[in-house]
C-alpha positions, 0 to 999 in steps of 0.5 A: 601318775597311775590315774593319768594312765588310766585316763589315757586308756579310757580314751581307747575303744572298748575292744582295746580296753577289753584286751589290754589291762591298765598294767599292760597299757602302762608298759606299752606307753612307757616302753614304746611311746615314752617320748609322749610323757615329756609333754612335747609340742604336737601339731595335727598335720592331717585330719580326714574322715567321715561321721564314723571314722577319722584318721589323724596324723600328728607331728610330735616334736619330741627329742626325735620328732615323729609322726603319729597316726591315730584311727578314731571311730565313733561309738555309742559313747562318743569317739574312741581311739582304735589304733595309734602308731608311729608312722614316720619322722618329721624330716629336717626338724629338731626339737 
């Protein structure tokens, strides 16, 4: 639902939300990351960082398994996603 997209967008940094409207966010997710909408299994395969920045790698076991990279930064209100992208494929595995 639209509320789910709004809740997901709320996890992003203020900078992202100030540049990307809810409608644009919905188009980004459905157009480029639609595989996440099916509720695939995910595994955090790498997590490193410090008190202000964390880099996550997440294996997403969708129809075509991929590796997502996330950059999280600590802000006044807590942690927020500054960037997310598909950074590779999960080799040799099919969902």
